ROSE-4610 file (N, C-alpha, C; in Angstrom, 1 decimal, always signed):
// ROSE-4610
residu = [M/M/M/A/A/A/F/F/F/V/V/V/T/T/T/A/A/A/V/V/V/R/R/R/R/R/R/L/L/L/S/S/S/L/L/L/A/A/A/G/G/G/L/L/L/R/R/R/E/E/E/C/C/C/S/S/S/W/W/W/R/R/R/T/T/T/A/A/A/A/A/A/V/V/V/T/T/T/S/S/S/G/G/G/A/A/A/R/R/R/L/L/L/T/T/T/G/G/G/R/R/R/R/R/R/S/S/S/F/F/F/T/T/T/G/G/G/G/G/G/T/T/T/Q/Q/Q/P/P/P/L/L/L/R/R/R/S/S/S/D/D/D/N/N/N/K/K/K/V/V/V/T/T/T/V/V/V/H/H/H/F/F/F/V/V/V/N/N/N/R/R/R/D/D/D/G/G/G/E/E/E/K/K/K/I/I/I/T/T/T/V/V/V/K/K/K/G/G/G/S/S/S/P/P/P/G/G/G/D/D/D/S/S/S/L/L/L/L/L/L/D/D/D/I/I/I/V/V/V/I/I/I/N/N/N/E/E/E/D/D/D/L/L/L/D/D/D/F/F/F/D/D/D/G/G/G/F/F/F/G/G/G/A/A/A/C/C/C/E/E/E/G/G/G/T/T/T/L/L/L/A/A/A/C/C/C/S/S/S/T/T/T/C/C/C/H/H/H/L/L/L/I/I/I/F/F/F/D/D/D/E/E/E/E/E/E/T/T/T/Y/Y/Y/K/K/K/S/S/S/L/L/L/G/G/G/P/P/P/V/V/V/T/T/T/D/D/D/E/E/E/E/E/E/M/M/M/D/D/D/M/M/M/L/L/L/D/D/D/L/L/L/A/A/A/Y/Y/Y/G/G/G/L/L/L/T/T/T/D/D/D/T/T/T/S/S/S/R/R/R/L/L/L/G/G/G/C/C/C/Q/Q/Q/I/I/I/C/C/C/L/L/L/T/T/T/K/K/K/S/S/S/L/L/L/E/E/E/G/G/G/M/M/M/V/V/V/A/A/A/R/R/R/V/V/V/P/P/P/E/E/E/S/S/S/V/V/V/A/A/A/D/D/D/I/I/I/R/R/R/Q/Q/Q/S/S/S/Q/Q/Q/D/D/D/G/G/G/S/S/S/S/S/S]
num = [1/1/1/2/2/2/3/3/3/4/4/4/5/5/5/6/6/6/7/7/7/8/8/8/9/9/9/10/10/10/11/11/11/12/12/12/13/13/13/14/14/14/15/15/15/16/16/16/17/17/17/18/18/18/19/19/19/20/20/20/21/21/21/22/22/22/23/23/23/24/24/24/25/25/25/26/26/26/27/27/27/28/28/28/29/29/29/30/30/30/31/31/31/32/32/32/33/33/33/34/34/34/35/35/35/36/36/36/37/37/37/38/38/38/39/39/39/40/40/40/41/41/41/42/42/42/43/43/43/44/44/44/45/45/45/46/46/46/47/47/47/48/48/48/49/49/49/50/50/50/51/51/51/52/52/52/53/53/53/54/54/54/55/55/55/56/56/56/57/57/57/58/58/58/59/59/59/60/60/60/61/61/61/62/62/62/63/63/63/64/64/64/65/65/65/66/66/66/67/67/67/68/68/68/69/69/69/70/70/70/71/71/71/72/72/72/73/73/73/74/74/74/75/75/75/76/76/76/77/77/77/78/78/78/79/79/79/80/80/80/81/81/81/82/82/82/83/83/83/84/84/84/85/85/85/86/86/86/87/87/87/88/88/88/89/89/89/90/90/90/91/91/91/92/92/92/93/93/93/94/94/94/95/95/95/96/96/96/97/97/97/98/98/98/99/99/99/100/100/100/101/101/101/102/102/102/103/103/103/104/104/104/105/105/105/106/106/106/107/107/107/108/108/108/109/109/109/110/110/110/111/111/111/112/112/112/113/113/113/114/114/114/115/115/115/116/116/116/117/117/117/118/118/118/119/119/119/120/120/120/121/121/121/122/122/122/123/123/123/124/124/124/125/125/125/126/126/126/127/127/127/128/128/128/129/129/129/130/130/130/131/131/131/132/132/132/133/133/133/134/134/134/135/135/135/136/136/136/137/137/137/138/138/138/139/139/139/140/140/140/141/141/141/142/142/142/143/143/143/144/144/144/145/145/145/146/146/146/147/147/147/148/148/148/149/149/149/150/150/150/151/151/151/152/152/152/153/153/153/154/154/154/155/155/155/156/156/156/157/157/157/158/158/158/159/159/159/160/160/160/161/161/161/162/162/162/163/163/163/164/164/164/165/165/165]
x = [-40.8/-40.6/-39.2/-38.8/-37.4/-36.4/-36.6/-35.7/-35.5/-36.5/-36.4/-35.6/-35.9/-35.2/-33.7/-33.3/-31.9/-31.3/-31.9/-31.4/-31.1/-32.1/-31.9/-30.7/-30.5/-29.4/-28.1/-28.0/-26.8/-26.5/-27.5/-27.2/-26.7/-27.3/-26.9/-25.4/-25.1/-23.7/-22.8/-23.1/-22.3/-22.1/-23.1/-23.0/-22.1/-22.2/-21.3/-19.9/-19.6/-18.2/-17.7/-18.5/-18.1/-17.9/-18.8/-18.6/-17.4/-17.0/-15.8/-14.6/-14.6/-13.4/-13.3/-14.5/-14.5/-14.0/-14.4/-14.0/-12.5/-12.0/-10.6/-9.7/-10.2/-9.4/-9.5/-10.7/-10.9/-10.3/-10.1/-9.6/-8.0/-7.5/-6.0/-5.4/-6.3/-5.8/-5.4/-4.3/-3.9/-4.4/-5.0/-5.4/-4.2/-4.1/-2.9/-2.9/-1.7/-1.6/-1.5/-2.0/-1.9/-2.9/-2.5/-3.4/-4.0/-5.3/-5.9/-7.0/-6.9/-7.9/-9.1/-9.0/-10.2/-11.0/-10.4/-11.1/-11.8/-11.9/-12.7/-12.1/-10.9/-10.3/-9.6/-9.7/-8.9/-7.6/-6.6/-5.3/-5.5/-4.8/-4.9/-3.6/-3.6/-2.4/-1.4/-0.1/+0.9/+0.8/+0.3/+0.2/-0.9/-1.7/-2.8/-2.3/-1.1/-0.6/-0.4/-0.4/-0.2/+1.0/+1.9/+3.2/+2.9/+3.4/+3.3/+4.7/+5.0/+6.3/+6.0/+6.6/+6.5/+7.8/+7.8/+9.0/+8.9/+9.8/+9.8/+10.3/+10.3/+10.7/+12.1/+13.0/+14.4/+14.6/+13.5/+13.7/+14.0/+14.0/+14.3/+13.0/+13.2/+12.1/+12.0/+10.8/+10.5/+9.4/+9.7/+8.8/+8.2/+6.9/+6.2/+5.0/+4.4/+3.3/+2.1/+0.9/-0.3/-1.4/-2.4/-3.5/-4.6/-5.2/-6.4/-7.4/-7.9/-8.8/-8.1/-6.8/-6.1/-6.0/-6.0/-5.8/-4.2/-3.8/-2.4/-1.9/-2.8/-2.4/-2.2/-3.1/-2.9/-1.5/-1.1/+0.2/+1.4/+1.3/+2.3/+2.4/+1.3/+1.3/+1.8/+1.2/+1.6/+3.0/+3.6/+5.0/+5.9/+5.4/+6.1/+7.1/+6.5/+7.3/+7.4/+8.6/+8.8/+8.6/+7.3/+7.0/+6.5/+7.4/+7.1/+5.7/+4.9/+3.6/+2.5/+2.8/+1.9/+0.7/-0.5/-1.7/-2.1/-2.0/-2.2/-3.6/-4.6/-6.0/-6.4/-5.4/-5.7/-6.8/-6.9/-7.8/-9.2/-9.4/-10.8/-11.2/-10.4/-10.6/-10.7/-9.8/-9.9/-8.6/-7.7/-6.4/-6.0/-4.8/-4.3/-2.8/-2.5/-1.1/-0.8/-1.8/-1.5/-1.6/-1.4/-1.3/-0.3/-0.7/+0.3/+0.1/+1.1/+1.0/+1.3/+0.4/+0.5/+0.8/+1.3/+1.4/+0.0/-0.2/-1.5/-2.3/-1.6/-2.3/-2.8/-2.0/-2.4/-3.5/-3.4/-4.5/-5.8/-5.9/-7.1/-7.7/-6.9/-7.4/-7.8/-7.7/-8.0/-9.5/-10.3/-11.7/-12.0/-13.2/-13.6/-13.2/-13.0/-12.6/-13.9/-14.1/-15.3/-15.1/-16.2/-16.2/-15.4/-15.6/-14.9/-13.4/-12.9/-11.5/-11.0/-11.7/-11.3/-11.2/-12.1/-12.0/-10.7/-10.3/-9.0/-7.8/-7.9/-6.8/-6.5/-7.5/-7.3/-6.4/-6.2/-5.3/-3.9/-3.7/-2.4/-1.4/-0.1/+1.0/+1.4/+1.8/+2.3/+1.2/+0.0/-1.1/-0.9/-1.2/-1.1/-2.4/-2.5/-3.7/-3.9/-2.8/-2.9/-2.7/-3.1/-3.0/-4.2/-4.0/-5.0/-4.6/-5.5/-5.2/-5.1/-4.0/-3.7/-4.8/-5.4/-6.5/-7.7/-7.8/-9.0/-8.7/-7.5/-7.1/-7.0/-7.9/-7.9/-7.3/-6.4/-5.7/-6.6/-6.3/-6.9/-5.8/-6.0/-5.0/-4.6/-5.6/-5.3/-4.2/-4.0/-3.0/-1.6/-1.4/-0.1/+1.0/+2.0/+3.2/+3.1/+2.0/+1.8/+2.9/+3.1/+4.1/+3.3/+3.6/+3.0/+4.1/+4.1/+5.2/+4.7/+5.5/+5.2/+5.7/+4.8/+5.2/+6.4/+7.1/+8.2/+7.9/+6.7/+6.3/+4.8/+4.5/+3.2/+2.5/+1.2/+0.5/+0.0/+0.8/+0.5/+0.3/-0.9/-1.2/-0.6/-0.1/+0.5/+1.9/+2.5/+3.8/+3.7/+4.5/+4.5/+5.1/+5.0/+5.6/+7.1/+7.8/+9.3/+9.7/+8.7/+9.1/+9.2/+9.2/+9.2/+7.8/+7.8/+6.5/+6.2]
y = [+12.3/+12.7/+12.2/+11.0/+10.5/+11.4/+11.8/+12.7/+14.0/+14.6/+15.9/+15.7/+14.6/+14.3/+14.1/+13.4/+13.2/+14.5/+15.4/+16.7/+17.5/+17.5/+18.3/+17.8/+16.5/+15.9/+16.3/+16.2/+16.6/+18.1/+19.0/+20.4/+20.7/+20.0/+20.2/+19.7/+18.6/+18.1/+19.0/+19.6/+20.6/+21.8/+22.3/+23.4/+23.2/+22.0/+21.6/+21.6/+21.0/+21.0/+22.4/+23.2/+24.6/+25.4/+25.2/+25.9/+25.5/+24.2/+23.7/+24.3/+24.4/+25.0/+26.5/+27.2/+28.6/+28.8/+28.0/+28.1/+27.9/+26.9/+26.6/+27.8/+28.4/+29.5/+30.7/+31.1/+32.3/+32.1/+30.9/+30.7/+30.7/+30.8/+30.8/+29.5/+28.4/+27.1/+26.9/+26.2/+26.0/+24.7/+24.8/+23.6/+22.9/+21.6/+21.0/+21.0/+20.9/+20.9/+19.5/+18.5/+17.1/+16.9/+16.1/+15.7/+14.4/+14.2/+13.0/+12.7/+11.5/+11.1/+10.5/+10.1/+9.6/+10.7/+11.9/+13.1/+13.1/+14.2/+14.4/+14.0/+13.4/+12.9/+14.1/+14.2/+15.3/+14.6/+15.5/+14.9/+14.4/+13.3/+12.7/+12.9/+12.8/+12.9/+11.8/+12.0/+11.1/+9.7/+9.7/+8.4/+7.5/+8.1/+7.3/+6.8/+7.1/+6.7/+5.2/+4.7/+3.3/+3.1/+2.2/+2.0/+1.0/+1.4/+0.6/+0.4/-0.8/-1.1/-1.4/-0.6/-0.9/-1.5/-2.5/-3.0/-2.6/-1.7/-1.2/-2.2/-1.9/-2.8/-3.2/-2.5/-2.8/-3.7/-4.0/-4.7/-3.9/-2.6/-1.7/-1.6/-1.7/-1.5/-0.1/+0.5/+1.9/+1.9/+2.4/+2.5/+3.9/+4.0/+5.2/+5.1/+6.2/+6.2/+6.9/+6.4/+7.0/+7.0/+7.8/+7.9/+6.9/+6.4/+5.5/+6.2/+5.5/+6.0/+6.4/+6.7/+7.0/+5.7/+5.8/+4.7/+4.5/+3.4/+3.2/+4.1/+4.4/+5.4/+6.8/+7.2/+8.5/+8.5/+7.4/+7.4/+7.6/+6.9/+7.0/+8.5/+9.1/+10.5/+11.4/+11.3/+12.2/+12.1/+10.9/+10.7/+10.9/+11.2/+11.4/+10.3/+9.1/+7.9/+7.8/+7.4/+7.4/+6.0/+5.6/+4.3/+4.7/+4.4/+4.9/+4.4/+5.4/+5.1/+4.9/+4.9/+4.5/+5.5/+5.1/+5.9/+6.8/+6.3/+7.1/+7.7/+7.0/+7.5/+8.3/+8.5/+9.2/+8.6/+7.3/+6.6/+6.5/+6.7/+6.6/+5.2/+4.2/+2.8/+2.7/+3.4/+3.3/+2.8/+2.3/+1.7/+0.6/+0.1/-0.9/-0.5/+0.8/+1.2/+1.2/+1.1/+1.1/-0.4/-1.3/-2.7/-3.0/-3.7/-4.1/-5.6/-6.2/-7.6/-7.8/-8.6/-8.7/-10.2/-10.4/-11.8/-12.3/-13.6/-14.2/-13.7/-13.6/-13.2/-11.7/-10.9/-9.5/-9.4/-10.1/-10.1/-10.5/-11.5/-11.9/-10.9/-10.0/-8.9/-7.7/-7.6/-6.4/-6.2/-7.2/-7.0/-7.5/-7.5/-8.1/-7.2/-7.9/-7.3/-7.0/-5.8/-5.5/-6.0/-6.2/-6.6/-5.6/-4.3/-3.2/-3.3/-3.6/-3.8/-5.0/-6.1/-7.3/-7.1/-6.3/-5.9/-5.2/-4.3/-3.5/-4.4/-5.3/-6.2/-7.1/-7.5/-8.3/-7.7/-6.4/-5.6/-5.5/-5.9/-5.7/-6.7/-6.3/-7.2/-7.9/-9.1/-9.8/-10.1/-10.3/-10.5/-11.8/-11.7/-12.9/-13.1/-14.2/-14.5/-13.5/-12.8/-11.8/-10.4/-10.1/-8.8/-7.9/-6.7/-5.7/-4.3/-3.4/-2.1/-1.2/-0.4/+0.4/+1.5/+1.9/+2.9/+2.4/+1.1/+0.4/-0.1/+0.1/-0.4/+0.8/+0.9/+2.0/+1.4/+2.2/+1.9/+1.8/+0.8/+0.7/+0.3/+0.5/+0.1/-1.4/-2.2/-3.6/-4.0/-3.0/-3.2/-2.7/-2.4/-1.9/-2.8/-2.3/-3.1/-3.9/-3.7/-4.5/-4.2/-5.2/-5.1/-5.2/-4.2/-4.1/-4.1/-5.1/-5.2/-4.6/-3.7/-3.1/-4.1/-4.5/-5.5/-4.9/-5.8/-5.4/-4.5/-4.7/-3.8/-3.4/-2.4/-1.7/-1.6/-1.7/-1.5/+0.0/+0.8/+2.3/+2.7/+3.0/+3.4/+4.7/+5.5/+6.8/+6.6/+5.4/+5.2/+4.6/+5.1/+4.6/+3.3/+2.7/+1.4/+1.3/+2.4/+2.3/+2.5/+2.7/+2.9/+4.3/+5.3/+6.7/+7.2/+8.2/+8.8/+10.0]
z = [+0.2/+1.6/+2.0/+1.6/+2.0/+1.3/+0.1/-0.6/+0.1/+0.6/+1.3/+2.6/+3.3/+4.5/+4.2/+3.2/+2.8/+2.5/+1.7/+1.4/+2.6/+3.5/+4.8/+5.6/+5.7/+6.4/+5.7/+4.4/+3.7/+3.9/+3.9/+4.0/+5.5/+6.5/+7.8/+8.0/+7.4/+7.5/+6.9/+5.7/+5.1/+5.9/+6.6/+7.5/+8.7/+9.2/+10.4/+9.9/+8.7/+8.2/+8.0/+7.4/+7.1/+8.4/+9.4/+10.6/+11.4/+11.3/+11.9/+11.3/+9.9/+9.2/+9.6/+9.6/+9.9/+11.4/+12.3/+13.7/+13.8/+13.1/+13.2/+12.6/+11.6/+11.0/+11.9/+12.4/+13.2/+14.6/+15.1/+16.4/+16.4/+15.2/+15.1/+14.9/+14.9/+14.6/+13.2/+12.9/+11.5/+11.0/+9.8/+9.1/+8.5/+8.6/+8.0/+6.5/+5.9/+4.5/+3.9/+4.7/+4.3/+3.2/+2.2/+1.1/+1.5/+1.3/+1.6/+0.6/+0.0/-1.0/-0.3/+0.9/+1.6/+2.2/+2.4/+2.8/+4.2/+4.7/+5.9/+7.2/+7.2/+8.5/+9.1/+10.4/+11.1/+11.6/+11.7/+12.1/+13.6/+13.9/+15.2/+15.9/+17.2/+18.0/+17.6/+17.8/+17.3/+18.0/+19.2/+19.9/+19.3/+18.4/+17.7/+16.3/+16.0/+14.7/+14.6/+13.4/+13.1/+12.2/+12.6/+11.9/+10.8/+9.6/+8.4/+7.8/+7.4/+6.7/+5.3/+4.4/+2.9/+2.5/+1.6/+1.0/-0.4/-0.9/-2.2/-3.2/-4.5/-5.6/-5.5/-4.8/-4.6/-3.4/-2.6/-1.4/-0.2/-0.3/+0.8/+1.6/+3.0/+3.9/+4.3/+4.1/+4.5/+5.6/+6.7/+7.8/+8.0/+8.0/+8.1/+9.1/+9.5/+10.3/+9.7/+9.9/+9.4/+10.4/+10.2/+11.1/+10.8/+11.8/+11.6/+10.7/+9.7/+8.7/+7.4/+7.4/+6.2/+5.4/+4.0/+3.2/+3.0/+2.6/+2.3/+1.2/+0.3/-0.8/-0.1/+0.8/+1.5/+2.1/+2.8/+3.5/+2.5/+1.3/+0.3/-0.2/-0.4/-0.8/+0.2/+1.5/+2.6/+3.0/+2.9/+3.3/+2.1/+0.9/-0.3/-0.6/-0.5/-0.9/-2.4/-2.9/-4.3/-4.9/-5.1/-5.7/-7.1/-8.1/-9.5/-10.0/-10.4/-11.0/-9.9/-8.7/-7.6/-7.5/-7.5/-7.3/-8.5/-9.7/-10.9/-10.9/-10.4/-10.5/-9.2/-8.3/-7.1/-6.2/-6.2/-5.3/-5.8/-7.1/-7.6/-8.1/-7.8/-8.2/-9.7/-10.4/-11.9/-12.5/-11.6/-12.1/-11.1/-11.3/-10.4/-9.9/-10.1/-9.8/-8.3/-7.4/-6.0/-5.5/-6.4/-6.0/-5.0/-3.9/-2.9/-2.6/-2.0/-1.7/-0.2/+0.5/+1.9/+2.3/+3.5/+4.0/+4.3/+4.4/+4.5/+5.8/+6.9/+8.1/+8.0/+7.5/+7.3/+6.3/+5.2/+4.2/+4.8/+5.6/+6.2/+7.1/+7.7/+8.6/+7.8/+6.5/+5.8/+5.4/+5.6/+5.3/+3.9/+3.5/+2.2/+1.0/-0.1/-1.4/-2.1/-2.6/-3.4/-4.9/-5.6/-7.0/-7.8/-7.5/-8.3/-8.1/-6.8/-6.6/-7.3/-7.3/-8.0/-9.5/-10.1/-11.5/-11.8/-10.9/-11.1/-10.8/-9.8/-9.5/-10.7/-11.5/-12.7/-13.6/-13.6/-14.5/-14.0/-12.7/-12.0/-12.5/-12.6/-12.9/-11.6/-11.6/-10.4/-9.4/-9.9/-9.0/-8.2/-6.9/-6.0/-5.3/-4.5/-3.8/-2.6/-2.3/-1.2/-1.6/-2.9/-3.5/-3.1/-2.9/-2.6/-3.2/-3.4/-3.8/-2.6/-2.5/-1.4/-1.2/-2.2/-2.0/-1.3/-1.2/-0.6/+0.8/+1.3/+2.6/+3.6/+4.5/+5.5/+6.8/+7.4/+8.6/+9.8/+10.6/+11.9/+12.9/+14.1/+15.1/+15.1/+14.6/+14.5/+13.4/+12.5/+11.5/+11.9/+13.1/+13.6/+13.2/+12.6/+12.2/+10.9/+10.2/+9.0/+7.9/+7.1/+6.0/+4.7/+3.8/+2.5/+1.4/+0.5/-0.5/-1.8/-2.4/-3.7/-4.7/-5.7/-6.7/-7.6/-8.3/-9.1/-10.2/-10.8/-11.9/-11.7/-12.5/-12.4/-13.7/-13.8/-15.1/-15.0/-15.7/-15.7/-17.1/-17.5/-18.9/-19.3/-18.3/-18.6/-19.2/-19.1/-19.6/-21.0/-21.9/-23.3/-23.5/-24.6/-24.9/-24.7/-24.9/-24.7/-23.3/-22.3/-20.9/-20.4/-21.4/-20.9/-20.6/-19.8/-19.5/-20.2]
């Protein structure tokens, strides 16, 4: 009986999502071309954006804005930030290429680390006590102005031993 109820709920949710997309297309509204690995989030007004500061491997500070609910990986992809090798698994928690380092205060506000994330962090180069994976950090308004530092190197299996890809 619980299985039947779960299937009904899923099918209703699918119909609502489909009808929203159909209504948006037929009403002349344009769907955004944003890529998102966390999926299902609708674009929010610009006043709801959260500012994030990335410090790349060269020490350059890059300031971008993202919507609450977007992961840090989504922001890197959507803003087309050039962090070599970043997000190789596209947010499936199967690599550590979106490894980021935070200051202590920000790290404490990010929420708990799952066992799966810890397993992937074990593979990351330059691991610190305040390391997290960008695909697992979702923006909230409380993270306004946060700073995320990209480590100097990345463990990317796609690169060969001589450094070429």
